[in-house]
C-alpha positions in Angstrom: 0.3 -0.1 0.0 1.3 3.4 -0.9 1.7 6.1 1.4 0.7 9.5 0.1 2.1 12.7 1.9 0.5 15.4 2.3 1.7 18.6 1.1 0.4 20.0 4.8 2.7 17.7 6.7 6.1 19.3 4.9 5.1 23.1 4.8 5.4 25.1 7.8 2.3 25.5 9.4 0.6 29.1 10.0 2.9 30.6 12.7 5.6 28.2 13.1 7.9 30.9 12.3 8.1 30.2 8.7 10.4 27.0 8.9 13.1 29.4 11.1 15.0 27.5 12.9 14.6 27.4 16.6 16.3 30.2 19.1 17.6 32.3 15.7 16.4 35.9 15.4 15.9 37.5 11.6 18.3 37.6 9.8 19.2 41.0 8.1 22.4 41.4 5.2 24.4 44.2 4.8 23.1 47.2 2.2 25.1 45.8 -1.0 26.5 49.2 -1.3 28.0 49.8 2.0 31.9 49.6 0.7 31.7 52.3 -1.4 30.4 55.4 1.4 32.3 53.2 4.0 35.5 53.3 1.7 35.0 57.1 1.2 34.9 57.9 4.6 38.0 55.5 5.7 39.7 57.5 3.0 38.6 60.9 4.0 39.7 60.5 7.3 43.2 59.2 6.6 43.8 61.9 3.7 42.8 64.6 6.7 45.1 62.6 8.9 47.6 62.3 6.5 47.3 66.3 5.5 47.3 67.9 9.4 49.6 65.5 10.7 52.4 66.3 7.3 54.8 69.2 7.7 54.5 71.3 5.0 57.3 71.6 2.4 58.6 75.0 0.4 60.3 74.3 -2.8 62.5 77.1 -4.8 64.6 76.7 -8.2 67.6 78.3 -9.4 67.9 78.0 -13.0 71.8 78.1 -14.5 73.1 78.5 -17.3 75.7 77.0 -19.9 77.4 79.6 -22.6 79.3 78.9 -25.2 82.9 80.3 -25.4 85.2 81.3 -27.9 84.9 78.8 -31.0 82.3 76.5 -28.9 78.7 76.9 -29.9 74.7 76.0 -29.0 75.4 72.5 -29.3 78.1 71.7 -27.6 76.7 73.9 -24.5 73.8 71.9 -24.6 75.7 68.9 -23.9 77.7 70.1 -21.2 74.6 71.4 -19.2 73.1 67.9 -19.8 76.8 66.4 -17.7 76.1 69.5 -15.4 72.7 68.6 -14.0 74.3 65.0 -13.3 76.6 66.5 -10.6 74.5 68.7 -9.1 74.0 66.5 -6.2 77.3 64.9 -6.0 80.0 66.1 -3.3 81.8 68.2 -4.8 79.2 70.8 -5.7 77.7 69.9 -2.8 80.4 70.6 -0.5 80.9 74.1 -1.7 77.5 75.2 -0.8 77.6 74.1 2.4 78.8 77.4 4.2 76.2 79.5 2.4 73.3 76.7 3.1 74.6 76.1 6.5 74.2 72.2 6.5 76.3 69.5 6.4 76.6 67.7 3.2 74.8 64.8 4.5 72.0 66.9 5.5 71.7 68.6 2.2 71.6 65.5 -0.5 68.4 64.6 0.3 66.8 68.6 -0.3 68.5 69.0 -3.5 67.3 67.3 -7.2 67.8 69.1 -10.9 66.6 68.5 -14.5 67.7 70.0 -17.1 66.4 70.6 -20.5 66.5 68.9 -23.9 66.4 71.9 -26.0 67.8 74.7 -24.0 71.7 74.5 -21.8 69.7 75.1 -18.8 69.7 73.9 -15.7 67.0 73.8 -12.8 68.3 73.7 -8.8 65.7 72.9 -6.9 66.2 72.9 -3.1 63.0 71.8 -0.8 63.1 72.6 3.2 60.8 73.1 5.7 61.2 76.6 6.5 60.5 79.0 2.9 63.9 80.7 3.8 65.9 77.4 3.8 64.6 76.6 0.6 65.6 78.9 -1.3 69.1 79.5 0.5 69.4 76.0 -0.6 68.5 76.2 -4.0 71.2 79.4 -4.7 74.1 78.1 -2.5 74.4 75.1 -4.8 73.2 76.7 -7.8 76.9 79.0 -7.3 78.7 76.0 -6.2 77.6 74.4 -9.7 78.8 77.4 -11.6 82.2 77.8 -9.5 82.9 74.0 -10.0 81.7 74.3 -13.5 84.0 77.2 -14.5 87.1 76.1 -13.1 87.4 74.5 -15.9 86.1 77.0 -18.5 89.2 77.3 -20.8 89.0 73.6 -21.7 85.5 72.7 -22.3 84.9 76.0 -23.6 81.6 77.2 -21.8 80.6 78.8 -19.1 78.0 79.0 -16.0 76.5 81.7 -15.1 73.4 82.0 -12.5 70.5 83.0 -14.5 67.3 82.9 -11.9 69.0 82.8 -8.6 65.4 81.5 -6.4 62.9 83.5 -5.0 61.2 82.6 -1.2 58.1 80.8 -1.9 55.2 82.5 -0.7 53.4 79.0 0.1 54.2 75.1 0.8 54.3 72.4 -1.9 53.2 69.5 -0.3 49.5 69.5 -0.6 47.1 71.0 1.2 45.3 69.2 3.9 41.8 69.7 1.5 44.0 68.0 -1.4 45.3 65.2 0.4 41.3 64.5 2.4 39.6 64.9 -1.5 42.6 62.1 -2.5 42.0 60.2 0.4 38.0 59.9 -0.4 38.7 59.2 -3.9 40.8 56.1 -2.8 38.3 54.8 -0.5 35.4 55.4 -2.9 37.8 53.4 -6.1 38.9 51.0 -3.5 35.3 50.5 -2.1 33.7 50.0 -5.8 36.4 47.4 -6.7 35.3 44.9 -3.9 31.6 45.9 -4.6 32.6 44.4 -8.3 34.1 41.2 -6.8 31.7 40.6 -4.4 30.7 37.6 -4.9 27.0 37.6 -5.9 25.9 33.3 -6.0 26.0 32.9 -2.7 24.0 36.6 -1.6 21.2 34.5 -4.5 21.1 31.4 -2.8 20.8 33.3 0.7 17.7 35.0 -0.8 16.2 32.1 -2.5 16.2 30.1 1.0 14.8 33.4 2.1 11.9 33.7 -0.6 8.3 32.1 1.1 6.7 29.1 -1.1 9.8 27.6 -2.4 9.1 24.8 0.7 5.6 24.2 -0.6 6.8 24.3 -4.3 9.4 21.9 -3.7 7.1 19.5 -2.0 4.8 18.9 -4.2 7.1 18.6 -7.0 7.8 15.7 -4.4 4.4 14.3 -4.2 
């Protein structure tokens, strides 16, 4: 004799909690888009904290021009400008700038940078410091020392180095402000949150949502009869 199981015996009775496991409350999932605003808030806080805690840095730039002498031409001056640009942070140039900059070579080297142009025989010497006047003093001291070092061999090289434009005291720091740091941090946090949202597994959420839809248990029971 075949025994037919009624649908009513499988379907949870009304008022029995809808098939919920005893002792567990309703499962509330977090909003799916939560990583984006959370990332923005965290990035904004981190950016503002960095901007407020970091020491402002000032930069000043002095320009040195290489001038051809006698039979030398502009191409020769351009080549020597590239060569002298590479020795700006050398010990010989920095040693000559110690007295004027009031800094030792070891302290001076990380505060100096140089750039050259492929089109003009000019060298840009940049000084960086937490004080505006010190940044200009560093740039001018190194530029003068570079010119003096290069002019020692002017007779053999056929070019002379001249300080074309001394560095002026900067009026504002070159480091990013707290507002800019906060904006960058918020943008980066929002981007990371969006990436987390994109790589977030969806199949698990779909299965969890399907398991909680009323009436699916009844359909499964009818299909088994």
